[in-house]
N, C-alpha and C positions, 0 to 999 in steps of 0.2 A: 614485490608481493602487496597487492592490491587489498585494502583496508576493506571488512565489512561493516557496511551502516547497515541499521533497523530503522526504520523509519514508523513509529508507532504512535498511538495512544495509551498513556500511561495508566487511565479507566479500565481499558480493555482486557476482559478476562485473557482471551488470545495472545497479546500482545506480552502478557505478562508471563506466558506457558512459557512464548517464544524465548525471551530473556531469560529465563530460570534455566530453560535446556541447556541455553550457548553458556551460560554462568558454569552450570555444573559439570558441562565440555571441557569447561579451560579454555573457548574461544573468545579469542579479543573481539572485541568490536564497537563502533560508536552508535549511542542511541541516539535518535533524533527525534524528535517532541514536534510533529507538523500542524501541531496546536500552537505551538511556541513560535516557531519556524517553519510557516506555511509553504507550502509546493506551490512555485510558478509553475507557469501553462509550459515551459519549456523541460522542466525539469520532470513534470508529469509523463511526457510524450517521450523525454527518454527513458523513462522508467519502463513505459509499456512497451516502449520498441526492445528494449533488454527481456522483459517477459516475454515477450511475441504475443503481445494480448491487446486487444482492443479495449477502448476506454469502459464501455459496457462490460467487459470481462470482469473489472472489478468495481462494477458498482453494488455496495452496500444495500440491500432491496430490505432490510432490519429500517435504515435511515428515514426520520418523518418527514424530509425532502423527498425520497424516493416516490411517496405518497402524494405529497402535494406536487411535484410536476407530473407526476401519472407517467413513470417510464416505461410503468408496464404498458400502456396504450399506444404512447404517442412516440414517434420517431426526431428522434435528436440524431444532428450528425456528431460525429467524434470531437470536431471541434466544439460545440454547444457544451457536448456530456462534459469534457475537458473544463469548458468554463464554469459551470456548476460545480466540478469538483474544487476549482480554486477556491469557490466563494462559499459552498458549503463542504469541509474536509470532511463531515460527516457520512456523505458518500462515498470514501472510500474504503475499502474493505483493506483490514491490516491484518500484523504487519507486513510492511514489504521490506527484503531484505535484498541489499545490492552490493556483489562484490565484484569489482572490475568490469569487464564485459555482459556481466551476468547479472539477474535480478530474480526474484521467485515472489511471489505471494505465499505467504506462510500460512497457509490455511491448506491443510492439517499444518501447525509447527514443522512437524517434521520435513515438511519440505524443502525446508531452508538450508536442511543436511546436504543439498544435492550441488550448493553452489560451494559449500567449503573446501 
């Protein structure tokens, strides 16, 4: 059976809610703080594929870098967006839960239940 991995930021309210929900459900999981253990381009691409999402689908619009790089008005390629996300992890919506060949963006946190 595949292990559930939750990629999160400890100071993020939604990430904390997701971990609390999993704890209350008694679900075993591994948590990965992607600020301490940053995503690689390959890992981000793999997660996006597993979520069936494009890079822009997981862009965090409230991040200061979102505004700085004018994502709303500029057209960046998938590769460029992934490069930005690797360099500036605040651009990535969180949490992301991965189990085996599936992954989900935990917004709302209940979406994580889809892969349990």
